[in-house]
C-alpha positions as CSV (number, residue, x, y, z in Angstrom):
1,M,-29.9,-3.1,-30.9
2,A,-27.1,-5.3,-29.8
3,T,-24.4,-3.8,-27.7
4,T,-20.8,-4.8,-27.8
5,P,-19.4,-5.9,-24.4
6,A,-17.0,-3.5,-22.8
7,P,-13.3,-4.5,-23.0
8,P,-12.0,-5.9,-19.8
9,Q,-10.5,-3.3,-17.6
10,A,-6.9,-3.7,-16.4
11,P,-6.6,-4.4,-12.7
12,P,-5.7,-1.4,-10.6
13,K,-2.0,-0.8,-9.9
14,P,-1.0,-1.8,-6.4
15,T,-0.5,1.2,-4.1
16,W,1.8,1.3,-1.1
17,D,-0.1,0.8,2.1
18,P,1.9,1.7,5.3
19,R,-0.2,-0.6,7.4
20,R,0.5,-3.6,5.2
21,P,2.7,-6.2,7.0
22,E,6.2,-6.7,5.9
23,A,7.2,-9.4,3.4
24,P,7.8,-12.9,4.8
25,F,11.5,-12.7,3.7
26,P,12.7,-9.1,4.6
27,W,16.3,-10.1,3.9
28,L,15.4,-10.3,0.2
29,R,14.3,-6.7,0.0
30,P,16.9,-4.3,-1.5
31,T,16.8,-2.0,1.5
32,I,19.0,1.0,1.9
33,R,20.8,-0.8,4.8
34,I,21.6,-3.8,2.6
35,R,22.8,-1.6,-0.3
36,L,25.0,0.4,2.1
37,T,26.4,-2.8,3.5
38,L,27.2,-4.1,0.0
39,L,28.7,-0.8,-1.1
40,Y,30.9,-0.6,2.0
41,G,31.9,-4.3,1.9
42,G,32.4,-4.2,-1.9
43,M,34.7,-1.1,-1.7
44,F,36.7,-2.8,1.1
45,L,36.9,-6.0,-0.9
46,I,38.1,-4.2,-4.1
47,A,40.6,-2.2,-2.0
48,G,41.9,-5.4,-0.4
49,I,42.3,-7.1,-3.7
50,L,44.3,-4.2,-5.1
51,L,46.5,-4.1,-2.0
52,L,47.1,-7.8,-2.2
53,S,48.0,-7.6,-5.9
54,I,50.5,-4.8,-5.2
55,I,52.0,-6.7,-2.3
56,Y,52.3,-9.9,-4.4
57,L,53.9,-8.0,-7.3
58,L,56.4,-6.3,-5.1
59,A,57.3,-9.5,-3.3
60,A,57.8,-11.3,-6.7
61,Q,60.0,-8.4,-7.9
62,A,62.0,-8.5,-4.7
63,L,62.6,-12.3,-4.9
64,N,63.4,-12.2,-8.6
65,V,61.5,-15.4,-9.5
66,G,62.9,-17.1,-12.6
67,S,66.3,-15.3,-12.5
68,D,69.7,-16.9,-12.0
69,L,71.5,-17.1,-8.7
70,P,73.9,-14.3,-7.8
71,F,76.6,-17.0,-7.3
72,K,78.0,-20.0,-9.1
73,I,79.7,-23.2,-7.9
74,V,83.1,-23.7,-9.4
75,E,84.3,-26.8,-7.6
76,G,83.6,-28.9,-4.5
77,K,80.7,-30.9,-3.3
78,V,77.3,-29.4,-2.4
79,T,74.5,-31.2,-0.6
80,S,71.0,-30.2,0.3
81,D,68.1,-31.7,2.3
82,I,65.5,-29.8,0.2
83,C,66.9,-29.7,-3.3
84,N,67.6,-32.8,-5.3
85,L,71.2,-32.3,-6.4
86,P,73.3,-34.8,-8.3
87,D,76.1,-36.4,-6.4
88,S,78.7,-35.9,-9.1
89,A,78.3,-33.6,-12.0
90,T,80.0,-30.7,-13.7
91,P,79.7,-27.2,-12.1
92,S,77.3,-26.0,-14.8
93,T,75.0,-28.9,-14.0
94,F,75.2,-28.1,-10.3
95,N,74.4,-24.4,-11.0
96,S,71.4,-25.3,-13.1
97,A,70.0,-27.6,-10.4
98,M,70.6,-24.9,-7.7
99,N,68.8,-22.3,-9.8
100,G,65.8,-24.6,-10.3
101,C,65.7,-25.4,-6.6
102,V,65.9,-21.8,-5.4
103,N,63.4,-20.6,-7.9
104,E,61.0,-23.4,-6.8
105,Q,61.4,-22.2,-3.2
106,R,60.8,-18.6,-4.2
107,Q,57.6,-19.7,-6.0
108,H,56.5,-21.8,-3.0
109,A,57.0,-18.7,-0.8
110,L,54.9,-16.5,-3.1
111,D,52.1,-19.1,-3.3
112,N,52.2,-19.5,0.5
113,L,52.0,-15.7,0.8
114,L,49.1,-15.5,-1.6
115,S,47.1,-18.2,0.0
116,R,47.5,-16.8,3.5
117,S,46.8,-13.3,2.3
118,L,43.6,-14.5,0.6
119,L,42.4,-16.2,3.8
120,A,43.2,-13.0,5.8
121,L,41.4,-10.9,3.2
122,L,38.3,-13.2,3.3
123,G,38.2,-13.0,7.1
124,L,38.6,-9.2,7.0
125,A,35.9,-9.0,4.3
126,V,33.4,-10.9,6.6
127,I,34.3,-8.5,9.5
128,A,34.0,-5.5,7.1
129,F,30.5,-6.6,5.9
130,A,29.3,-7.2,9.5
131,F,30.8,-3.9,10.6
132,G,29.2,-2.1,7.6
133,Y,25.8,-3.7,8.3
134,A,26.0,-2.7,12.0
135,M,27.1,0.8,11.1
136,A,24.4,1.2,8.4
137,G,21.8,0.0,10.9
138,R,23.0,2.5,13.4
139,V,23.0,5.4,10.9
140,L,19.6,4.5,9.4
141,S,17.9,3.7,12.6
142,P,16.2,7.2,12.6
143,L,14.7,6.3,9.2
144,G,13.2,3.2,10.8
145,R,11.7,5.3,13.5
146,I,10.3,7.7,10.9
147,T,8.8,4.7,9.0
148,R,7.1,3.3,12.2
149,T,5.7,6.7,13.0
150,A,4.4,7.1,9.5
151,R,2.6,3.7,9.8
152,A,1.1,4.7,13.1
153,V,-0.1,8.0,11.5
154,A,-1.6,6.0,8.5
155,G,-3.7,4.2,11.1
156,S,-5.2,7.6,12.1
157,D,-3.0,8.1,15.1
158,L,-2.1,11.7,14.4
159,S,-0.8,12.2,18.0
160,R,2.4,10.2,17.3
161,R,5.6,12.1,16.9
162,I,9.2,11.1,16.1
163,E,11.0,13.4,18.5
164,L,14.4,12.4,17.2
165,D,17.4,13.1,19.4
166,G,21.0,13.3,18.4
167,P,23.2,15.6,16.2
168,D,21.6,18.3,14.1
169,D,22.2,16.4,10.8
170,E,20.0,15.7,7.7
171,L,18.1,12.9,9.4
172,K,17.1,15.0,12.4
173,E,16.1,17.8,10.0
174,L,13.9,15.3,8.2
175,A,12.3,14.1,11.4
176,D,11.7,17.6,12.7
177,T,10.1,18.5,9.3
178,F,7.9,15.4,9.6
179,D,6.8,16.3,13.1
180,D,5.9,19.8,12.0
181,M,3.8,18.4,9.2
182,L,2.0,16.1,11.6
183,D,1.3,19.1,13.9
184,R,-0.3,20.9,11.0
185,L,-2.2,17.8,9.9
186,Q,-3.5,17.2,13.4
187,R,-4.7,20.9,13.7
188,A,-6.4,20.6,10.3
189,F,-8.0,17.3,11.3
190,T,-9.2,18.7,14.6
191,A,-10.6,21.7,12.9
192,Q,-12.4,19.5,10.4
193,Q,-13.9,17.4,13.1
194,R,-15.0,20.5,15.0
195,F,-16.5,22.0,11.8
196,V,-18.4,18.7,11.0
197,G,-19.8,18.7,14.5
198,N,-20.9,22.3,14.4
199,A,-22.3,21.9,10.9
200,S,-24.2,18.8,12.0
201,H,-25.9,20.8,14.7
202,E,-26.4,24.1,12.8
203,L,-27.8,22.4,9.6
204,R,-29.9,19.7,11.2
205,T,-31.7,21.9,13.7
206,P,-33.5,24.3,11.3
207,L,-34.4,21.4,9.0
208,A,-35.9,19.5,11.9
209,I,-37.8,22.6,12.9
210,N,-39.2,23.1,9.4
211,R,-40.2,19.4,9.2
212,T,-42.0,19.7,12.5
213,L,-43.9,22.8,11.5
214,L,-44.9,21.3,8.1
215,E,-46.1,18.1,9.8
216,V,-48.2,20.2,12.2
217,H,-49.8,22.1,9.4
218,L,-50.4,19.0,7.4
219,S,-52.1,17.4,10.4
220,D,-54.8,20.1,10.4
221,P,-57.9,18.6,8.8
222,N,-59.3,22.0,8.0
223,A,-56.4,23.1,5.9
224,P,-57.2,23.9,2.3
225,M,-56.3,21.4,-0.3
226,E,-53.8,23.8,-2.0
227,L,-52.1,24.4,1.3
228,Q,-51.8,20.7,2.0
229,Q,-50.4,20.1,-1.5
230,L,-47.9,22.9,-0.9
231,G,-47.0,21.5,2.5
232,K,-46.3,18.0,1.0
233,T,-44.1,19.6,-1.6
234,L,-42.2,21.5,1.0
235,L,-42.0,18.5,3.2
236,A,-40.5,16.5,0.4
237,T,-38.0,19.3,-0.4
238,N,-37.1,19.5,3.3
239,E,-36.6,15.7,3.5
240,R,-34.3,15.9,0.4
241,S,-32.3,18.7,2.1
242,E,-32.0,16.5,5.2
243,Q,-30.7,13.6,3.0
244,L,-28.2,16.0,1.4
245,V,-26.9,17.2,4.7
246,E,-26.7,13.7,6.1
247,G,-24.8,12.6,3.0
248,L,-22.4,15.5,3.1
249,L,-21.6,14.9,6.8
250,L,-21.2,11.1,6.2
251,L,-19.0,11.8,3.2
252,A,-16.8,14.1,5.3
253,R,-16.5,11.6,8.1
254,S,-15.9,8.5,6.0
255,D,-13.0,10.1,4.2
256,N,-11.0,9.4,7.4
257,Q,-9.8,6.0,8.5
258,I,-12.0,3.9,10.9
259,V,-10.4,3.9,14.3
260,E,-12.9,1.7,16.2
261,R,-13.5,-1.6,14.3
262,K,-15.8,-4.4,15.2
263,P,-16.7,-7.7,13.4
264,V,-19.4,-7.0,10.8
265,D,-21.0,-9.6,8.6
266,L,-21.6,-8.3,5.1
267,A,-24.4,-10.9,4.7
268,E,-26.3,-9.3,7.6
269,V,-25.6,-5.8,6.3
270,A,-26.9,-6.7,2.8
271,S,-30.0,-8.4,4.2
272,Q,-30.9,-5.2,6.2
273,A,-30.4,-3.1,3.1
274,I,-32.7,-5.4,1.1
275,D,-35.3,-5.2,3.8
276,Q,-35.2,-1.4,3.8
277,V,-35.6,-1.2,0.0
278,H,-38.1,-4.1,-0.3
279,S,-41.2,-1.9,-0.4
280,E,-39.7,0.5,-3.0
281,A,-38.7,-2.4,-5.1
282,Q,-42.2,-3.9,-5.0
283,A,-43.7,-0.5,-6.0
284,K,-41.4,-0.4,-9.0
285,G,-41.8,-4.0,-10.0
286,V,-38.2,-4.9,-9.4
287,R,-37.4,-8.4,-8.1
288,I,-34.5,-8.7,-5.6
289,R,-32.6,-12.0,-5.6
290,G,-29.2,-13.4,-4.7
291,E,-27.5,-15.4,-2.0
292,Q,-25.8,-13.8,1.0
293,K,-23.0,-15.9,2.4
294,A,-21.2,-15.1,5.6
295,A,-18.3,-12.6,5.0
296,V,-17.1,-11.0,8.3
297,V,-14.9,-7.9,8.2
298,Q,-13.5,-5.6,10.8
299,G,-15.2,-2.2,10.5
300,N,-18.1,0.2,11.3
301,G,-21.5,-1.5,10.9
302,V,-23.4,1.8,10.3
303,L,-21.0,2.9,7.5
304,L,-20.9,-0.6,5.9
305,E,-24.7,-0.7,6.0
306,R,-24.7,2.7,4.2
307,I,-22.6,1.1,1.4
308,A,-25.1,-1.7,0.9
309,L,-28.1,0.5,1.2
310,N,-26.8,3.0,-1.4
311,L,-25.9,0.3,-3.9
312,V,-29.2,-1.5,-3.5
313,Q,-31.2,1.7,-3.7
314,N,-29.4,2.8,-6.8
315,A,-29.9,-0.6,-8.4
316,V,-33.7,-0.4,-7.7
317,R,-34.2,3.2,-8.7
318,Y,-32.1,3.1,-11.9
319,N,-33.7,0.0,-13.4
320,V,-35.9,-0.9,-16.3
321,P,-39.6,0.0,-16.2
322,E,-40.8,-3.6,-16.4
323,G,-39.3,-7.0,-15.5
324,G,-36.3,-5.6,-13.7
325,W,-34.3,-7.4,-11.1
326,V,-31.5,-6.8,-8.7
327,E,-29.0,-9.5,-7.5
328,V,-27.3,-9.0,-4.2
329,S,-24.6,-11.5,-3.2
330,T,-21.9,-11.7,-0.5
331,E,-19.0,-14.1,-0.2
332,V,-15.3,-14.5,0.6
333,Q,-12.9,-14.4,-2.4
334,H,-9.1,-14.6,-2.3
335,G,-9.0,-13.5,1.4
336,Q,-11.4,-10.6,0.9
337,A,-15.1,-10.1,1.8
338,V,-16.9,-9.2,-1.4
339,L,-20.3,-7.6,-1.9
340,V,-21.7,-7.7,-5.5
341,V,-24.8,-5.8,-6.6
342,T,-26.0,-6.5,-10.2
343,N,-29.0,-4.9,-11.8
344,T,-30.8,-4.5,-15.0
345,G,-31.2,-1.0,-16.3
346,P,-30.1,1.4,-19.1
347,V,-26.9,0.8,-21.0
348,V,-24.0,2.5,-19.3
349,P,-21.0,3.4,-21.5
350,A,-17.7,2.4,-20.1
351,Y,-16.3,5.9,-20.2
352,E,-19.1,7.1,-17.9
353,I,-18.2,4.8,-15.1
354,D,-15.7,7.1,-13.4
355,N,-18.2,10.0,-13.4
356,L,-20.7,8.0,-11.4
357,F,-18.5,8.1,-8.4
358,E,-18.1,11.9,-8.4
359,P,-20.3,13.9,-6.0
360,F,-23.5,15.3,-7.5
361,R,-23.0,13.4,-10.7
362,R,-25.4,11.1,-12.4
363,L,-25.4,9.3,-15.8
364,R,-25.4,12.0,-18.5
365,T,-26.2,14.7,-15.9
366,E,-23.9,17.2,-14.2
367,R,-26.0,18.1,-11.1
368,T,-28.8,16.5,-9.2
369,G,-32.2,17.2,-10.6
370,S,-34.6,14.4,-9.8
371,D,-36.3,12.7,-6.9
372,K,-34.1,9.6,-7.1
373,G,-31.6,11.0,-4.6
374,V,-29.1,13.7,-4.0
375,G,-26.2,12.3,-6.1
376,L,-23.9,11.3,-3.2
377,G,-24.7,7.6,-2.9
378,L,-21.7,6.2,-4.9
379,S,-19.4,8.9,-3.6
380,I,-20.3,7.9,0.0
381,A,-19.9,4.2,-0.9
382,R,-16.4,4.8,-2.3
383,S,-15.3,6.9,0.6
384,V,-16.5,4.3,3.2
385,A,-14.8,1.5,1.3
386,R,-11.5,3.4,1.2
387,A,-11.9,4.2,4.9
388,H,-12.1,0.4,5.6
389,G,-9.0,-0.3,3.4
390,G,-11.0,-1.7,0.5
391,H,-12.2,-0.5,-2.9
392,I,-15.3,-0.4,-5.0
393,S,-15.5,-0.9,-8.7
394,A,-18.2,-0.8,-11.4
395,Q,-18.5,-2.5,-14.7
396,P,-21.2,-2.2,-17.4
397,R,-23.4,-5.2,-17.6
398,E,-24.0,-6.7,-21.1
399,G,-27.6,-5.8,-22.0
400,G,-27.8,-2.8,-19.6
401,G,-27.3,-2.1,-16.0
402,L,-24.2,-2.3,-13.8
403,V,-22.2,-4.7,-11.8
404,M,-21.0,-3.0,-8.5
405,R,-18.3,-4.9,-6.6
406,V,-17.1,-3.9,-3.1
407,A,-14.0,-5.7,-1.8
408,L,-12.9,-5.3,1.8
409,P,-10.0,-6.9,3.7
410,I,-11.0,-9.5,6.3
């Protein structure tokens, strides 16, 4: 029966990463400092324009532009170096010429006042914007300190504190609250690490003792066949319990960020995973193919090997009975190191993809109940990918099987 291809999934929404470097043009970002500067400067500019308009109107009213002179020439001769007055004319003509000349001088005085005031306002606006920017930076400097501390904490440095000094205002209260939160987080993280270490010892020791006792009994050639069969069953159960414990501890550790990073080639990691699964693939008749190109990332080699091993093991174990194949490829795409594992297998509905990444979940099953694993492989792979700043995605393959894609930053 033909299967319809699954609709393309929308790309995940970008999430804020405190460790991400700043944009190449930080001045273009609408930061609080820029907004406060624009608000302060804009208010000053509006207030200056209103003040200038009031001064201009009052000066125009005081000079009475356009009105007649408060005096008139009755007789005599009037000369002026500024006004163009007629040499001989009637008194009314002289009065009109004088009114025009004086009104022109009044208008010239108002225009001169307006131009000089605009230049002064422009200069004061520049000073106001610079002063507002400096003051906004000084007021918001504690927020920058909080942001830098948050970025350091995002890199798993829980020992960093803000320790803000200054007046007991809202910013200091915010910084103190953030420091208290970091104290609680550090205590919780330390307790978790201590618990993981204690659980690692307390859970591994009895399982190792049981395995040793079972192997000793199985090595006895005189043991009855029923006892040997029971011992093999118990040994397999004990081995599965060890895998469960190792998976749980690895899942707990990988949920945290990787502090110590070293160059790791995904091609080498994928090759080692293929070598470990090669015998199991031959036993199931599954052919492994693919090209592994160099793709070096900064991370933990053991955890990255666990990702590749879990994906390849799942691809081999959940495959078709005959003629199955697994394709493992690594390369660099768009500035990221990519590991892709594709396999043939049963048809996987698109709505079941998210359930595959949940602990103890398998396709169409709620809990583990087979010998294929303990149900933590994809959960561990997702946690390790997140710990390295990357992500893992799965898509149904047309015809059956899955396409698992791991993208890690270089």
